[in-house]
Residue, then its C-alpha position, 0 to 999 in steps of 0.5 A: m188720977v195720971q195713969p202710971k207710964k208703961h215700959v218695956v226693956f228688952d234684951v238685945v243679942g239673942t230676942c231682937v237681934s238672931f245670931d245668924a251672921y256671926y255664925e255665916a262670918i265663921d263659917k266663911a272666914i275657918g268653916p273649911k278648916l273646921r268641917k275637915l275636923t266633922i265640926t259645924a261653923q254653928h256649932f263652934g261658935f254657939t260653943w264659943q258664945t256659950a263659953a265666954e258668957l260663962e267666963f264673962t258672970f263667972l269675971s263679973i261675980a269675982g270682981s272682975y268685970k271685962p267687957y263681953k267681947d274682950v271676953l270672947r276675942g280671949l276664948f277663941y282658941r280654948t275653944l277651939m281645943l276643947c272642941g277637938v283641935s289640937n293644935p288650932r294655930d296651926l289651922v288659924t290665925d289671929s286674922d280668922r279670928e277677926e272676920c269671925i268676931q266682926g260677924y258679932s257685930d253685923l247682926k240684923l234684927r229678927p223678922g217682926c222685932q220692927e212690929c214689936f215695938q211699934t205696937l208697944r208704942d202704939n199702944g202707950f210704952t217706952v220701949w227699953c233697950f237693956t246689953t251687954g257692951d258699946i251702946q253706939r254698937v249695938r244702936g247701930y243693929f237697929e240703925r242698920a236695919g231701920v228701926n227708931m231706937p234713940l240713943e238715951n234708951f239704952v242700958t248698959c252692963d258695962s255702966a255697972g260694971v256688973a253682968k246678966p243676970a246678977l240682980p244688982a243689974y237689973e235692980a239699976v234699971w228697976k230703980q231707973l223706969g221711977t216706983s210707979e211705973v209699969k214695968w216689963f221685961a221682954a227676952a228670948h234668955m230664960w235666964d233672963v228674964a227669968a232674973a229680971t222678974k226676981v227685982g219686981f219687972r214682970g216677964a215676957w219670955s219668946a221662944v225665938y232663941e232656945k225655942e224649948a222653956c226647959l221651965d222644970v229647970f227655971s221653975d221660980a221664974k214669975l212669967e206672964v207672958v211666955v209665946d214663940g214671936l217678938v209680935e205675940m209677945a207685943e200683943e200679950i204685953v198690951r192686952k195684960s197690962 
């Protein structure tokens, strides 16, 4: 009897790569100006990216999908205003904004990511990356770290024109992987993996980004793996498959 193929689909930004370089770019570009207003670069960066994720998702739901990076750029000054900067264009420039956004393109892989992928591959799994935005840019995170991630194993929401966590985004990947396969979804965003389990994926969550699972909020999440690190995640997926 032919054994089913085994797959793990990973979220990329936040899970495989950290936001540290993005926060560092903000600090370098406008950090001193922000600190005079008692705003830290990391706090502003988190607020900005969260606001962009919210609007990105709402636009998708409303049938007006735009690439995430365009939304991030468009919300820069609004976010500064809502953080308490009364006249943000007097404080920073468009050039400053582009320096901050560049940090998002310079993100680095988290410790343990390479080992995580290798553990899965050594145990017969195919590793996939499911992301938002330009695949070549996202693949660059892995290339700069010397981690093999074939181009054909990337899937982007931009192709379908619908953003995660809309279930059709996950359904498209689910169907692509075949009907009788072993299929896991792995993420450090609880909302992400919780949504993926609703279309049939087996769920694995790592605390490397959010730290706290908040299972009272995500009470309907069907998770089989809840661990701290990426290497532990791979080991548990192998053990439970």
